[in-house]
C-alpha positions in Angstrom: -20.1 249.4 -278.3 -23.5 247.7 -278.6 -26.3 250.2 -278.4 -29.3 247.8 -278.7 -30.1 244.5 -277.1 -32.6 241.7 -277.2 -32.9 239.1 -274.4 -35.2 236.1 -274.8 -35.7 232.6 -273.5 -34.8 231.0 -276.8 -31.9 231.7 -279.1 -34.1 231.7 -282.2 -36.4 234.4 -280.7 -33.5 236.6 -279.6 -31.9 236.1 -283.1 -35.1 237.3 -284.8 -35.3 240.4 -282.6 -31.7 241.3 -283.2 -32.2 240.9 -286.9 -35.1 243.4 -286.9 -32.9 245.9 -285.1 -30.1 245.4 -287.6 -32.6 245.9 -290.5 -33.7 249.3 -289.1 -36.5 248.3 -286.9 -37.2 249.6 -283.4 -37.7 247.9 -280.1 -41.4 247.1 -280.8 -40.5 245.5 -284.2 -37.9 243.4 -282.4 -40.1 242.4 -279.5 -43.0 241.4 -281.8 -40.8 239.4 -284.2 -39.2 237.6 -281.2 -42.5 236.9 -279.6 -43.9 235.4 -282.8 -40.8 233.2 -283.2 -41.4 232.0 -279.6 -44.8 230.8 -280.7 -43.1 228.5 -283.2 -40.1 227.3 -281.2 -41.8 227.1 -277.7 -45.2 225.9 -278.9 -46.5 224.7 -275.5 -45.1 227.8 -273.6 -46.8 230.4 -275.7 -48.8 231.0 -278.9 -50.8 233.4 -281.0 -53.9 231.9 -279.1 -52.3 232.8 -275.8 -52.3 235.8 -273.4 -49.9 238.2 -271.8 -48.8 241.7 -271.0 -46.5 244.2 -272.8 -44.8 247.3 -271.5 -43.6 249.9 -274.1 -41.6 253.0 -273.2 -40.6 255.6 -275.9 -38.5 258.4 -274.3 -40.3 261.7 -274.4 -43.2 260.2 -276.3 -45.2 257.6 -274.4 -45.2 254.9 -271.8 -48.1 252.4 -271.8 -49.0 248.8 -271.3 -51.0 246.5 -273.7 -52.6 243.9 -271.5 -54.2 240.8 -273.1 -55.3 238.6 -270.3 -57.5 236.0 -272.1 -61.0 236.7 -270.7 -63.4 233.8 -270.1 -65.8 233.1 -273.0 -69.3 234.6 -272.9 -70.8 231.2 -272.3 -68.9 230.8 -269.0 -71.0 231.1 -265.8 -69.9 231.7 -262.2 -71.4 228.4 -260.9 -70.7 226.0 -263.8 -67.8 224.2 -262.0 -68.5 224.9 -258.3 -69.4 221.3 -257.5 -66.4 219.7 -259.3 -63.6 221.0 -257.0 -61.0 218.4 -255.9 -58.1 220.7 -254.9 -56.1 223.9 -255.3 -52.4 224.0 -256.2 -50.0 224.9 -253.4 -48.7 227.9 -255.3 -52.2 229.1 -256.2 -51.8 228.5 -259.9 -55.1 226.8 -260.4 -57.8 224.3 -259.3 -58.1 220.6 -259.9 -61.6 219.7 -261.0 -63.3 216.3 -261.5 -62.8 215.0 -265.0 -60.2 217.7 -265.7 -62.9 219.8 -267.4 -60.8 222.9 -266.9 -57.5 221.3 -267.8 -56.9 219.6 -271.2 -59.4 220.0 -274.0 -61.9 222.4 -275.5 -63.5 223.3 -272.1 -60.2 224.8 -270.9 -59.9 227.4 -273.7 -60.3 231.1 -272.9 -60.1 234.0 -275.4 -57.0 233.8 -277.7 -55.5 237.2 -277.1 -51.9 237.3 -278.1 -52.0 237.9 -281.8 -54.3 241.0 -281.6 -52.1 242.5 -278.9 -48.9 242.0 -281.0 -50.7 243.5 -284.0 -51.8 246.6 -282.0 -48.3 247.1 -280.6 -46.8 246.9 -284.1 -49.4 249.1 -285.8 -49.1 251.8 -283.0 -45.3 251.8 -282.6 -43.6 249.6 -285.1 -41.4 250.8 -288.0 -41.0 247.8 -290.3 -43.9 246.2 -292.2 -46.1 243.5 -290.7 -44.8 241.0 -293.2 -41.2 241.9 -292.1 -41.8 241.1 -288.4 -43.7 237.8 -289.3 -41.0 236.6 -291.7 -38.7 235.0 -289.1 -41.6 233.0 -287.5 -42.7 231.8 -290.9 -39.2 230.7 -291.8 -38.7 228.7 -288.5 -42.1 227.1 -289.0 -41.4 226.1 -292.5 -37.7 225.2 -292.4 -37.8 223.8 -288.9 -36.3 224.3 -285.5 -34.2 222.1 -283.3 -35.6 220.6 -280.1 -33.8 222.3 -277.2 -33.2 221.0 -273.6 -35.9 223.2 -272.1 -38.4 221.9 -274.7 -37.5 218.3 -273.9 -37.9 218.8 -270.1 -41.2 220.5 -270.6 -43.1 218.1 -272.7 -41.8 215.1 -270.8 -43.3 216.5 -267.6 -45.7 214.0 -266.0 -47.9 216.5 -264.1 -48.9 216.4 -260.5 -51.9 216.3 -258.2 -54.3 215.1 -260.9 -53.2 217.7 -263.4 -52.7 216.3 -266.9 -49.2 215.6 -267.9 -47.7 217.6 -270.7 -47.5 214.4 -272.7 -51.3 214.3 -272.5 -51.5 217.8 -273.8 -49.3 216.9 -276.8 -51.2 213.7 -277.4 -54.7 215.3 -277.3 -55.0 215.9 -281.0 -53.7 214.0 -284.0 -52.0 217.3 -285.1 -50.1 217.5 -281.8 -49.0 213.9 -282.1 -47.8 214.3 -285.7 -45.9 217.5 -284.8 -44.2 216.6 -281.5 -44.1 212.8 -281.3 -41.9 210.2 -283.0 -43.5 207.4 -285.0 -43.3 205.1 -281.9 -45.2 207.7 -279.8 -42.3 208.9 -277.8 -41.5 212.6 -277.6 -39.2 214.2 -280.2 -35.7 214.1 -278.8 -33.0 216.7 -278.2 -31.7 218.0 -281.5 -34.5 216.7 -283.7 -35.9 219.0 -286.3 -39.5 220.0 -286.1 -41.3 221.5 -289.2 -44.8 222.9 -288.9 -46.0 223.7 -292.5 -49.6 224.2 -291.3 -48.5 227.0 -288.9 -46.3 228.5 -291.6 -49.4 228.7 -293.8 -51.4 230.2 -291.0 -48.7 232.9 -290.3 -48.4 233.6 -294.0 -52.2 234.1 -294.2 -51.9 236.5 -291.2 -49.0 238.4 -292.9 -51.1 238.9 -296.1 -54.6 239.4 -294.8 -53.8 241.0 -291.4 -54.2 239.9 -287.8 -58.0 240.5 -287.9 -58.3 237.4 -290.2 -57.6 235.3 -287.1 -60.6 236.8 -285.3 -63.3 237.4 -288.0 -61.8 236.2 -291.3 -61.1 232.9 -292.8 -58.9 231.7 -289.9 -61.5 232.9 -287.4 -64.2 231.0 -289.1 -62.2 227.8 -289.0 -61.5 228.4 -285.3 -65.2 229.1 -284.5 -66.3 226.0 -286.5 -63.9 223.7 -284.6 -65.0 225.2 -281.2 -68.7 224.7 -282.1 -68.1 221.1 -283.3 -66.4 220.2 -280.0 -68.6 221.9 -277.4 -66.1 224.6 -276.4 -67.1 227.6 -274.4 -65.3 229.8 -276.9 -67.3 231.0 -279.9 -67.0 233.2 -282.9 -68.8 236.0 -281.0 -65.9 236.0 -278.5 -63.4 236.3 -281.3 -65.2 239.1 -282.9 -65.7 241.2 -279.7 -62.2 240.9 -278.1 -60.0 243.9 -277.7 -56.8 244.1 -275.6 -56.5 246.9 -273.0 -54.1 249.8 -273.4 -53.4 251.8 -270.2 -50.9 253.7 -268.2 -48.4 251.7 -266.1 -48.9 251.0 -262.4 -46.2 253.0 -260.7 -44.3 252.7 -257.4 -41.0 253.7 -255.9 -38.1 251.8 -254.3 -35.0 253.4 -252.8 -35.2 256.4 -255.1 -36.1 254.3 -258.2 -39.4 254.6 -260.1 -41.0 251.3 -260.8 -43.4 251.0 -263.7 -45.3 247.7 -264.3 -48.6 246.4 -265.4 -52.0 247.1 -263.8 -54.3 244.4 -262.3 -55.1 241.7 -263.1 -51.4 241.5 -263.8 -48.9 240.8 -261.1 -47.4 244.3 -261.0 -49.4 245.2 -257.9 -47.7 242.4 -256.0 -44.3 243.6 -257.1 -44.8 247.2 -256.0 -46.4 246.1 -252.7 -43.4 243.8 -251.8 -40.9 246.5 -252.7 -42.8 248.9 -250.5 -42.5 246.5 -247.5 -38.9 245.6 -248.1 -37.9 249.3 -248.3 -38.3 249.3 -244.5 -35.3 246.8 -244.1 -31.6 247.2 -244.6 -31.4 244.2 -246.9 -27.7 244.7 -247.6 -26.9 244.6 -243.9 -28.9 241.4 -243.6 -26.7 239.8 -246.3 -27.8 238.2 -249.5 -29.6 234.9 -249.0 -28.8 234.6 -245.3 -31.5 232.9 -243.1 -32.8 236.3 -241.9 -32.8 237.8 -245.4 -34.8 234.8 -246.7 -37.2 235.0 -243.7 -37.9 238.7 -244.3 -38.4 238.4 -248.0 -40.5 235.3 -247.7 -42.8 236.8 -245.1 -43.2 239.8 -247.5 -44.1 237.4 -250.3 -46.7 235.6 -248.1 -48.4 238.9 -247.2 -48.6 240.0 -250.8 -49.9 236.6 -251.7 -52.7 236.8 -249.1 -53.7 240.2 -250.4 -53.7 239.0 -254.0 -55.9 236.0 -253.2 -58.4 238.2 -251.3 -58.5 241.3 -253.4 -56.9 241.2 -256.9 -58.8 240.3 -260.0 -60.1 241.9 -263.1 -60.8 245.5 -262.1 -63.9 245.5 -264.4 -65.5 243.0 -262.1 -63.7 243.4 -258.7 -63.2 246.4 -256.6 -59.5 246.3 -255.8 -58.2 248.5 -253.0 -55.1 249.5 -255.0 -54.4 252.7 -253.0 -54.5 250.9 -249.7 -52.5 247.9 -250.9 -49.8 250.1 -252.3 -49.7 252.7 -249.5 -46.4 253.2 -247.7 -48.2 253.2 -244.4 -49.7 249.7 -245.1 -46.2 248.6 -246.0 -44.7 249.9 -242.7 -47.4 248.0 -240.8 -46.5 244.8 -242.6 -42.8 245.4 -242.0 -43.4 245.9 -238.3 -45.1 242.5 -238.1 -42.2 240.9 -239.9 -39.7 242.6 -237.6 -41.7 241.3 -234.6 -41.4 237.7 -236.0 -45.1 237.3 -236.8 -45.8 234.7 -239.4 -48.4 235.3 -242.0 -50.7 232.4 -242.9 -51.5 231.6 -246.6 -54.7 229.6 -247.0 -54.7 227.0 -249.8 -57.5 224.5 -250.6 -55.0 221.7 -250.9 -51.3 221.4 -251.9 -49.2 220.7 -254.9 -47.4 222.5 -257.7 -48.2 222.8 -261.4 -46.4 223.6 -264.6 -45.5 227.2 -265.4 -45.9 227.6 -269.2 -44.8 231.1 -270.2 -42.0 233.0 -271.9 -40.5 236.5 -272.1 -38.6 239.1 -274.2 -36.8 242.3 -273.2 -35.6 244.8 -275.7 -33.8 248.1 -275.7 -33.0 249.8 -279.1 -30.5 252.5 -280.0 -33.0 255.3 -279.5 -33.7 254.2 -275.9 -37.1 252.6 -276.7 -37.8 249.7 -274.4 -40.2 246.8 -274.6 -40.8 244.1 -272.0 -43.4 241.4 -272.9 -44.4 238.2 -271.1 -46.8 235.9 -272.9 -48.1 232.4 -272.3 -50.7 229.6 -272.9 -51.3 229.2 -269.2 -51.6 225.4 -268.9 -51.9 224.6 -272.6 -55.2 223.1 -273.7 -53.7 220.5 -276.0 -56.1 221.6 -278.7 -54.8 222.2 -282.2 -57.4 222.9 -284.9 -56.6 220.6 -287.8 -54.6 222.5 -290.5 -53.8 225.6 -288.4 -50.7 224.4 -286.5 -51.0 226.2 -283.2 -52.2 225.3 -279.7 -54.8 227.2 -277.8 -54.4 228.5 -274.2 -55.9 226.6 -271.3 -56.6 229.7 -269.2 -59.9 228.5 -267.8 -57.8 226.2 -265.5 -56.7 229.1 -263.4 -60.1 230.6 -262.6 -61.5 230.0 -259.1 -64.6 227.7 -259.5 -66.0 229.1 -256.2 -68.4 232.1 -256.9 -68.0 235.4 -255.1 -64.2 235.5 -255.1 -61.7 237.8 -256.8 -60.7 235.1 -259.2 -64.2 233.6 -259.8 -65.5 232.8 -263.2 -67.6 235.3 -265.1 -68.2 235.8 -268.8 -65.7 238.3 -270.2 -63.7 238.3 -267.0 -59.9 237.9 -266.9 -58.1 236.0 -264.1 -55.1 237.3 -262.1 -51.8 236.6 -263.7 -48.4 237.0 -261.9 -46.9 238.3 -265.2 -45.2 241.6 -264.3 -43.1 243.0 -267.3 -41.4 245.9 -265.6 -39.2 248.9 -266.3 -37.2 250.5 -263.5 -36.0 254.1 -263.8 -33.2 255.7 -261.9 -33.9 259.4 -262.1 -35.2 260.0 -265.6 -33.1 257.2 -267.1 -34.1 253.6 -267.7 -32.1 251.2 -265.4 -33.8 247.9 -265.9 -36.1 246.3 -268.5 -37.1 243.0 -267.0 -39.7 240.2 -266.8 -40.0 236.4 -266.5 -42.1 233.4 -267.1 -42.9 231.1 -264.2 -46.6 231.0 -263.2 -47.2 232.5 -259.7 -43.4 232.5 -259.3 -42.9 235.2 -261.9 -43.3 238.1 -259.5 -41.1 236.4 -256.9 -38.3 235.9 -259.5 -38.5 239.5 -260.8 -38.6 240.9 -257.3 -35.3 239.1 -256.3 -33.6 240.1 -259.5 -34.4 243.8 -258.8 -33.2 243.5 -255.2 -30.0 241.9 -256.5 -29.3 244.9 -258.7 -30.5 247.7 -256.4 -29.5 246.4 -253.0 -26.6 244.2 -253.8 -25.0 245.9 -256.8 -25.1 242.9 -259.1 -24.8 243.1 -262.8 -27.7 241.8 -264.9 -26.4 238.3 -265.5 -25.4 237.9 -261.9 -28.8 239.2 -260.8 -30.8 236.7 -262.8 -28.4 233.8 -262.0 -28.3 234.1 -258.2 -30.0 231.3 -256.3 -33.7 232.1 -255.6 -36.4 231.1 -253.1 -40.1 231.6 -252.8 -43.1 231.6 -250.5 -46.5 231.5 -252.2 -47.8 229.2 -249.4 -46.8 228.8 -245.8 -43.7 226.8 -246.8 -40.5 228.3 -248.0 -39.3 226.8 -251.3 -35.6 227.0 -252.1 -33.5 226.0 -255.1 -30.9 223.3 -254.6 -28.1 225.8 -254.7 -29.1 227.3 -251.4 -27.1 225.2 -248.8 -28.6 223.4 -245.9 -26.6 225.5 -243.4 -28.8 228.4 -244.6 -32.1 226.5 -244.5 -31.6 224.6 -241.2 -31.9 227.9 -239.1 -35.2 228.6 -241.0 -36.5 225.1 -240.0 -35.4 225.8 -236.4 -37.7 228.9 -236.6 -40.6 226.5 -237.4 -40.7 227.0 -241.2 -41.3 224.0 -243.5 -38.5 224.3 -246.1 -39.1 222.5 -249.4 -36.0 221.9 -251.5 -36.5 222.0 -255.2 -34.2 219.6 -257.2 -33.5 222.3 -259.8 -30.5 224.7 -259.4 -32.4 227.5 -261.2 -36.1 227.9 -260.5 -38.8 230.3 -259.2 -39.3 232.4 -262.2 -37.1 232.5 -265.3 -35.9 236.1 -265.3 -34.7 237.8 -268.4 -33.6 241.4 -268.3 -31.5 244.3 -269.6 -29.6 246.7 -267.3 -28.6 250.1 -268.6 -25.5 251.2 -266.6 -24.9 254.8 -265.5 -22.5 255.3 -268.4 -25.0 253.9 -271.0 -23.7 250.4 -271.5 -26.2 247.6 -271.9 -25.9 244.4 -269.8 -28.1 241.4 -270.8 -29.1 238.7 -268.4 -30.7 235.4 -269.6 -31.7 233.1 -266.8 -29.6 229.9 -266.9 -32.8 227.9 -266.1 -33.8 228.1 -269.8 -32.0 228.1 -273.1 -32.1 231.9 -273.5 -29.5 234.4 -274.6 -28.8 238.1 -274.7 -27.8 239.5 -278.1 -26.2 243.0 -278.2 -26.0 244.7 -281.6 -24.5 248.0 -282.8 -27.0 250.0 -284.8 -26.0 253.2 -286.6 
């Protein structure tokens, strides 16, 4: 029987993680190796110059989160973009500014945070050498990787509501065009091989000199020089000062389970709040994905979204009423409104949707150690420093350009992220290790997968595959697998229902379920190319 498992959104990443387990590594070694491979084979979804959140549980030893949320550079100011606003996305994933100053290019880059966080996780908890966990990523960068369906669909995306298309992001630098375009300028096609020798050299330098080289060494100096030459907000000082945050998990309860997830500005607070509200309903009696079930869950989503917009940001800059938002009393009050048919109203500056550019890994090893890590580039900046081979995050695009708000810009401040890598305990035993990419839809996807397991008894693959819906605005969004006989009664109640053409959408959930008898069930969302690999480790 398999006693360890890796689930990731890319076969190459899951393969690398499984390989670490087979070579005697633990869950942290596997997760770090998988995440580093993801930066090679999903180069616009994530990168070593990205951001994210990682939960690590070691039975009887420790349970903590490493949060690396890409703070704004020290040169950023609260008012620098306030006169440039053209709109806000319908799902709250960012703002559209004149000239796209926060979108593609050097002005969109916030602190590159991912590499230092992966290094800290490995140095604190890993078993294999740093060179060991970097080796698979170096190999894929050097020997090449095949363009997968999810990669094709992503970099041919044309954008919306003034957002740059992903083609513009790929085309922004000569290095991007050389890596990801064919000689005629069209995107690389399904099955084509991509080699990235510059990135292989960068990773090899990091393996030999250590991760700190990226921040203050030779690589860091090259980054700082490029930023300086192109008028970026990011500087060498930002690189030298950055440190991820290590802290205890945010905790909640749901139907006798203990929920552990990330602290603000991560999305865990939304997840716990929504579970608190839904605990007041007999969801199983309502029936899975019935009109009333969708109404109840969507009104819960809307209320949590409203509270997030008003209150949740970087706790170093914003006074977040966590105790109030997560109180069972507050949840009962919200549930009473929903039972009475009261509709919540989500305010948005304007309306549209934007890309969700993120990925995820879940790992359980033979000793019961668990890791759940979500990491991203946000909306990728398109910037690749000549000779380094990786793209920088575009996290300045999700800050609120209006001063005085929870998500407003400030030097050193991080913006809210819906990332919510989560571990669910049933009694003193782990039941779920779960997370997802998907922008603001991350927490909505993770929520529904948890409900599918706890309330409807689904196995892990069923739970991540079931049709999903979302409400991060006043509309109810549904995937195309939810039939019209379900959505028409919602429209009769006065809801605007927006049908997404995708069969799998609203988060891309990847998880592991530990059954009561100790078996491991992996679930890889069919909306991406991911897999679950179980291995037997002695």
